[in-house]
C-alpha positions as a Markdown table, in Angstrom:
| # | Residue | x | y | z |
|---|---|---|---|---|
| 1 | Met | 78.7 | 59.2 | 16.3 |
| 2 | Asp | 78.9 | 60.7 | 19.7 |
| 3 | Leu | 79.8 | 57.9 | 22.0 |
| 4 | Asp | 78.6 | 59.7 | 25.1 |
| 5 | Lys | 75.0 | 59.5 | 23.8 |
| 6 | Ile | 75.0 | 55.8 | 23.3 |
| 7 | Pro | 72.9 | 54.1 | 26.0 |
| 8 | His | 75.0 | 52.3 | 28.5 |
| 9 | Arg | 75.2 | 51.2 | 32.1 |
| 10 | Cys | 78.1 | 51.5 | 34.5 |
| 11 | Val | 78.7 | 49.1 | 37.5 |
| 12 | Asn | 79.6 | 51.1 | 40.6 |
| 13 | Ser | 80.0 | 48.2 | 43.0 |
| 14 | Val | 79.5 | 44.5 | 43.4 |
| 15 | Ser | 78.7 | 42.7 | 46.6 |
| 16 | Phe | 78.0 | 39.1 | 47.4 |
| 17 | Ser | 75.5 | 37.8 | 50.0 |
| 18 | Val | 73.3 | 34.8 | 50.6 |
| 19 | Phe | 69.5 | 34.4 | 50.1 |
| 20 | Ser | 67.3 | 34.3 | 53.1 |
| 21 | Thr | 64.7 | 31.6 | 53.5 |
| 22 | Glu | 61.9 | 33.9 | 52.3 |
| 23 | Glu | 63.9 | 34.9 | 49.2 |
| 24 | Leu | 64.6 | 31.3 | 48.3 |
| 25 | Leu | 61.0 | 30.3 | 48.5 |
| 26 | Arg | 59.9 | 33.3 | 46.5 |
| 27 | Gln | 62.5 | 32.9 | 43.7 |
| 28 | Gly | 62.7 | 29.1 | 43.7 |
| 29 | Val | 60.8 | 27.4 | 40.8 |
| 30 | Leu | 61.2 | 23.9 | 42.1 |
| 31 | Glu | 61.4 | 22.0 | 45.4 |
| 32 | Val | 63.9 | 19.1 | 44.8 |
| 33 | Thr | 62.2 | 16.0 | 46.2 |
| 34 | Cys | 63.6 | 13.1 | 44.2 |
| 35 | Ala | 67.0 | 11.6 | 45.1 |
| 36 | Glu | 67.4 | 10.0 | 41.6 |
| 37 | Thr | 68.9 | 12.4 | 39.0 |
| 38 | Phe | 68.2 | 10.3 | 35.9 |
| 39 | Asp | 65.9 | 7.5 | 35.1 |
| 40 | Ile | 66.8 | 4.1 | 33.6 |
| 41 | Val | 66.8 | 5.5 | 30.1 |
| 42 | Gly | 69.0 | 8.5 | 31.0 |
| 43 | His | 66.3 | 11.2 | 31.1 |
| 44 | Pro | 66.2 | 13.8 | 34.0 |
| 45 | Thr | 63.7 | 12.7 | 36.7 |
| 46 | Lys | 60.8 | 14.8 | 37.7 |
| 47 | Gly | 61.6 | 16.8 | 40.9 |
| 48 | Gly | 65.3 | 15.8 | 40.6 |
| 49 | Leu | 68.5 | 18.0 | 40.3 |
| 50 | His | 68.2 | 18.1 | 36.5 |
| 51 | Asp | 64.5 | 18.8 | 36.3 |
| 52 | Ala | 63.6 | 20.8 | 33.1 |
| 53 | Leu | 62.2 | 23.6 | 35.4 |
| 54 | Leu | 65.8 | 24.4 | 36.5 |
| 55 | Gly | 67.1 | 24.7 | 33.0 |
| 56 | Pro | 68.0 | 22.6 | 30.0 |
| 57 | Ser | 70.7 | 20.0 | 30.6 |
| 58 | Asp | 71.3 | 19.3 | 26.9 |
| 59 | Arg | 71.8 | 21.5 | 23.8 |
| 60 | Asp | 68.6 | 20.2 | 22.2 |
| 61 | Glu | 66.4 | 20.8 | 25.2 |
| 62 | Val | 64.3 | 23.8 | 26.1 |
| 63 | Cys | 63.8 | 25.3 | 29.6 |
| 64 | Ala | 60.4 | 24.5 | 31.0 |
| 65 | Thr | 60.4 | 27.8 | 33.0 |
| 66 | Cys | 61.5 | 30.5 | 30.6 |
| 67 | Gly | 61.3 | 28.6 | 27.2 |
| 68 | Leu | 64.9 | 29.5 | 26.2 |
| 69 | Gly | 67.5 | 27.1 | 24.9 |
| 70 | Phe | 70.6 | 25.7 | 26.3 |
| 71 | Thr | 72.7 | 28.7 | 25.4 |
| 72 | His | 70.4 | 31.5 | 26.5 |
| 73 | Cys | 68.7 | 30.1 | 29.6 |
| 74 | Pro | 70.4 | 31.6 | 32.7 |
| 75 | Gly | 69.2 | 28.7 | 34.9 |
| 76 | His | 66.7 | 28.9 | 37.8 |
| 77 | Ile | 66.8 | 28.3 | 41.5 |
| 78 | Gly | 65.7 | 25.1 | 43.2 |
| 79 | Tyr | 65.7 | 24.3 | 46.9 |
| 80 | Ile | 65.7 | 21.3 | 49.2 |
| 81 | Lys | 63.8 | 21.4 | 52.4 |
| 82 | Met | 65.8 | 19.9 | 55.3 |
| 83 | Pro | 64.0 | 18.0 | 58.0 |
| 84 | Leu | 66.5 | 19.1 | 60.6 |
| 85 | Leu | 68.8 | 22.1 | 61.1 |
| 86 | Val | 72.2 | 21.6 | 59.4 |
| 87 | Phe | 75.5 | 23.5 | 59.3 |
| 88 | Ser | 76.1 | 25.4 | 56.0 |
| 89 | Pro | 79.5 | 24.1 | 54.6 |
| 90 | Val | 80.3 | 27.7 | 53.6 |
| 91 | Phe | 80.0 | 29.1 | 57.2 |
| 92 | Val | 80.8 | 26.1 | 59.4 |
| 93 | Arg | 84.3 | 27.2 | 60.0 |
| 94 | Thr | 83.3 | 30.7 | 61.1 |
| 95 | Leu | 80.5 | 29.2 | 63.2 |
| 96 | Tyr | 83.1 | 26.9 | 64.9 |
| 97 | Gln | 85.4 | 29.8 | 65.7 |
| 98 | Leu | 82.5 | 31.8 | 67.2 |
| 99 | Val | 81.2 | 28.9 | 69.3 |
| 100 | Arg | 84.7 | 27.9 | 70.5 |
| 101 | Gly | 85.4 | 31.5 | 71.6 |
| 102 | Ser | 82.1 | 31.8 | 73.5 |
| 103 | Cys | 81.1 | 30.8 | 77.0 |
| 104 | Leu | 78.3 | 28.2 | 77.1 |
| 105 | Ser | 77.3 | 29.4 | 80.6 |
| 106 | Cys | 76.7 | 33.1 | 80.1 |
| 107 | His | 76.6 | 33.0 | 76.3 |
| 108 | Arg | 79.2 | 35.8 | 75.8 |
| 109 | Leu | 82.4 | 36.0 | 73.9 |
| 110 | Leu | 85.5 | 35.0 | 75.9 |
| 111 | Ser | 87.4 | 37.9 | 74.5 |
| 112 | Pro | 88.2 | 40.9 | 76.8 |
| 113 | Pro | 85.5 | 43.7 | 76.6 |
| 114 | Val | 88.2 | 46.2 | 75.4 |
| 115 | Ala | 89.1 | 44.0 | 72.4 |
| 116 | Cys | 85.4 | 43.8 | 71.4 |
| 117 | Gln | 85.0 | 47.5 | 71.9 |
| 118 | Val | 88.0 | 48.5 | 69.8 |
| 119 | Thr | 87.3 | 46.0 | 67.1 |
| 120 | Leu | 83.7 | 47.1 | 66.6 |
| 121 | Ala | 84.8 | 50.7 | 66.4 |
| 122 | Gln | 87.5 | 49.9 | 63.8 |
| 123 | Leu | 85.0 | 48.1 | 61.7 |
| 124 | Gln | 82.5 | 51.0 | 62.0 |
| 125 | Val | 85.0 | 53.6 | 60.8 |
| 126 | Leu | 86.0 | 51.3 | 57.9 |
| 127 | Gln | 82.5 | 51.6 | 56.6 |
| 128 | Tyr | 83.4 | 55.2 | 55.7 |
| 129 | Gly | 86.8 | 54.3 | 54.3 |
| 130 | Ala | 88.7 | 55.8 | 57.3 |
| 131 | Val | 91.7 | 53.5 | 57.2 |
| 132 | Ala | 93.9 | 55.9 | 59.2 |
| 133 | Ala | 91.3 | 55.9 | 62.1 |
| 134 | Val | 91.8 | 52.2 | 62.6 |
| 135 | Gln | 95.4 | 52.7 | 63.9 |
| 136 | Glu | 94.2 | 55.8 | 65.8 |
| 137 | Leu | 91.7 | 53.8 | 67.7 |
| 138 | Gln | 94.3 | 51.2 | 68.6 |
| 139 | Asp | 96.6 | 54.0 | 69.8 |
| 140 | Val | 93.8 | 55.4 | 72.0 |
| 141 | Ala | 93.4 | 52.0 | 73.6 |
| 142 | Asn | 97.2 | 51.6 | 74.1 |
| 143 | Glu | 97.4 | 55.1 | 75.5 |
| 144 | Ile | 94.7 | 54.5 | 78.2 |
| 145 | Leu | 95.8 | 51.0 | 79.0 |
| 146 | Val | 99.3 | 51.7 | 80.3 |
| 147 | Gly | 99.7 | 48.5 | 82.3 |
| 148 | Asp | 98.4 | 45.1 | 83.2 |
| 149 | Asp | 96.7 | 46.5 | 86.3 |
| 150 | Asp | 94.7 | 48.9 | 84.1 |
| 151 | Arg | 93.7 | 46.1 | 81.7 |
| 152 | Ala | 92.5 | 44.0 | 84.7 |
| 153 | Lys | 90.4 | 47.0 | 85.9 |
| 154 | Leu | 89.0 | 47.5 | 82.5 |
| 155 | Arg | 87.7 | 43.9 | 82.4 |
| 156 | Gly | 85.9 | 44.7 | 85.7 |
| 157 | Gly | 84.2 | 47.8 | 84.2 |
| 158 | Thr | 85.7 | 50.6 | 86.2 |
| 159 | Thr | 86.3 | 54.2 | 85.2 |
| 160 | Ile | 89.1 | 53.3 | 82.9 |
| 161 | Gly | 86.5 | 51.5 | 80.7 |
| 162 | Ser | 84.3 | 54.6 | 80.7 |
| 163 | Ala | 87.2 | 56.8 | 79.7 |
| 164 | Leu | 88.1 | 54.5 | 76.8 |
| 165 | Glu | 84.5 | 54.3 | 75.7 |
| 166 | Arg | 84.3 | 58.1 | 75.6 |
| 167 | Arg | 87.5 | 58.4 | 73.5 |
| 168 | Ile | 86.3 | 55.8 | 71.1 |
| 169 | Glu | 82.9 | 57.4 | 70.7 |
| 170 | Gln | 84.6 | 60.8 | 70.0 |
| 171 | Cys | 86.9 | 59.2 | 67.4 |
| 172 | Val | 84.0 | 57.4 | 65.6 |
| 173 | Ala | 81.9 | 60.6 | 65.7 |
| 174 | Ser | 84.6 | 62.7 | 64.1 |
| 175 | Val | 84.9 | 60.2 | 61.3 |
| 176 | Val | 81.1 | 60.1 | 60.7 |
| 177 | Asp | 80.8 | 63.9 | 60.8 |
| 178 | Gly | 83.7 | 64.3 | 58.4 |
| 179 | Ala | 82.3 | 61.8 | 55.9 |
| 180 | Gly | 79.4 | 64.1 | 54.7 |
| 181 | Asp | 77.0 | 62.0 | 52.8 |
| 182 | Ala | 76.9 | 58.6 | 54.6 |
| 183 | Ala | 75.6 | 56.6 | 51.6 |
| 184 | Glu | 78.2 | 58.1 | 49.2 |
| 185 | Ala | 81.0 | 57.5 | 51.7 |
| 186 | Arg | 80.0 | 53.9 | 52.1 |
| 187 | Arg | 79.9 | 53.3 | 48.4 |
| 188 | Ala | 83.4 | 54.9 | 48.1 |
| 189 | Ala | 84.7 | 52.7 | 50.9 |
| 190 | Asp | 84.4 | 49.5 | 48.8 |
| 191 | Val | 88.0 | 49.6 | 47.6 |
| 192 | Lys | 90.8 | 47.1 | 47.9 |
| 193 | Asn | 92.8 | 48.6 | 50.8 |
| 194 | Val | 89.7 | 49.0 | 52.9 |
| 195 | Val | 88.5 | 45.5 | 52.3 |
| 196 | Glu | 91.9 | 44.1 | 53.1 |
| 197 | Cys | 92.1 | 46.1 | 56.3 |
| 198 | Arg | 88.7 | 44.8 | 57.3 |
| 199 | Gln | 89.7 | 41.2 | 56.6 |
| 200 | Arg | 92.9 | 41.7 | 58.6 |
| 201 | Ile | 91.1 | 43.1 | 61.6 |
| 202 | Val | 88.6 | 40.2 | 61.6 |
| 203 | Lys | 91.3 | 37.5 | 61.2 |
| 204 | Thr | 93.4 | 39.1 | 64.0 |
| 205 | Phe | 90.4 | 39.2 | 66.4 |
| 206 | Ile | 89.5 | 35.5 | 65.7 |
| 207 | Arg | 93.1 | 34.3 | 66.0 |
| 208 | Glu | 94.0 | 36.2 | 69.2 |
| 209 | His | 90.7 | 36.4 | 71.1 |
| 210 | Leu | 88.5 | 33.5 | 69.8 |
| 211 | Met | 90.8 | 30.6 | 68.9 |
| 212 | Gly | 93.2 | 31.7 | 71.7 |
| 213 | Ala | 90.5 | 32.3 | 74.2 |
| 214 | Pro | 91.4 | 31.7 | 77.9 |
| 215 | Arg | 90.3 | 28.5 | 79.7 |
| 216 | Lys | 88.2 | 30.6 | 82.2 |
| 217 | Cys | 85.4 | 33.0 | 81.2 |
| 218 | Pro | 86.3 | 36.5 | 82.2 |
| 219 | His | 82.6 | 37.3 | 82.8 |
| 220 | Cys | 81.2 | 34.5 | 84.8 |
| 221 | Gly | 84.3 | 32.5 | 85.8 |
| 222 | Glu | 83.1 | 29.2 | 84.2 |
| 223 | Leu | 85.7 | 26.9 | 82.7 |
| 224 | Arg | 85.6 | 26.6 | 78.9 |
| 225 | Arg | 85.2 | 23.1 | 77.6 |
| 226 | Ala | 87.6 | 22.0 | 74.8 |
| 227 | Met | 85.9 | 21.6 | 71.4 |
| 228 | Ser | 87.0 | 20.3 | 68.0 |
| 229 | Leu | 85.5 | 20.2 | 64.5 |
| 230 | His | 85.1 | 16.8 | 62.9 |
| 231 | Asn | 84.6 | 16.4 | 59.1 |
| 232 | Asn | 83.2 | 20.0 | 58.8 |
| 233 | Ser | 79.9 | 18.6 | 60.0 |
| 234 | Arg | 79.8 | 18.3 | 63.8 |
| 235 | Phe | 81.2 | 19.9 | 66.9 |
| 236 | Val | 82.7 | 17.5 | 69.5 |
| 237 | Tyr | 83.2 | 18.6 | 73.1 |
| 238 | Thr | 85.9 | 16.9 | 75.1 |
| 239 | Ser | 86.7 | 16.9 | 78.8 |
| 240 | Lys | 89.5 | 15.4 | 80.9 |
| 241 | Ile | 88.9 | 11.8 | 82.1 |
| 242 | Arg | 88.5 | 11.6 | 85.8 |
| 243 | Pro | 90.8 | 9.1 | 87.4 |
| 244 | Val | 89.2 | 6.0 | 88.8 |
| 245 | Val | 89.3 | 6.1 | 92.6 |
| 246 | Lys | 89.8 | 2.6 | 94.0 |
| 247 | Pro | 88.2 | 1.6 | 97.3 |
| 248 | Pro | 90.6 | 1.5 | 100.2 |
| 249 | Ile | 92.0 | -2.0 | 101.1 |
| 250 | Ser | 91.7 | -3.2 | 104.7 |
| 251 | Ser | 94.7 | -4.3 | 106.6 |
| 252 | Ala | 93.4 | -7.9 | 106.8 |
| 253 | Ser | 93.0 | -8.1 | 103.0 |
| 254 | Leu | 96.4 | -6.6 | 102.5 |
| 255 | Arg | 98.0 | -9.3 | 104.7 |
| 256 | Cys | 96.2 | -12.1 | 102.9 |
| 257 | Gln | 97.4 | -10.7 | 99.5 |
| 258 | Val | 101.0 | -10.5 | 100.7 |
| 259 | Ala | 100.8 | -14.1 | 102.0 |
| 260 | Gly | 99.2 | -15.4 | 98.8 |
| 261 | Met | 96.2 | -16.9 | 100.7 |
| 262 | Pro | 92.5 | -16.5 | 100.0 |
| 263 | Cys | 90.9 | -14.1 | 102.4 |
| 264 | Leu | 87.3 | -14.5 | 103.6 |
| 265 | Leu | 85.8 | -11.3 | 104.9 |
């Protein structure tokens, strides 16, 4: 038997994402509305987390959606409608890092514009698997920014920022032009070293420019309020306690206090 002629399928890549609201409503077979999972006799409640529409919960049961048994039923999607907006426990840490590194006055990231510009370009070239271009972009930024004065000018948007932007665009354009087929290049870029490089860039940006953001916004000059994450469920803003200003004491009251006598004013 010729093994090459046997029908088969090969997996080229695997990616993970989340369902949108429309996809959940379209694919969901049940809206979970009952807080009780089982009734008093131990049977799954209608509209609960173990409803038969979601799949059999026992070996002797049959799925009410697909009709398959416990072994062959893949399970089906259910959803719960929330009355208020809530934080997803999967993304609450990332959301906290983004909000903490943002200005609540002008709604921009507190990181320097050059850091955002270089990081976005590095992530863009990684979509084509150009790991070497990541360090090249960093070298371009270090070459143009030769001192602290230049870095300060760049935050103000002078000609140094324009020069850096042109160099970055040229570097990204050379990577895109050399990639050929964009779709094929992006599929080939899903390898371990590219993924690790992308994760390292994102973690470095968050650690240095979001979690270590300055107290003063470089764009509008507004002071950043301190924020902390409590129980992975709520953001708490804190501010310094203002000292209590006591009213001034008159000289007559001061003499009465020193003498230990009641004073009538």
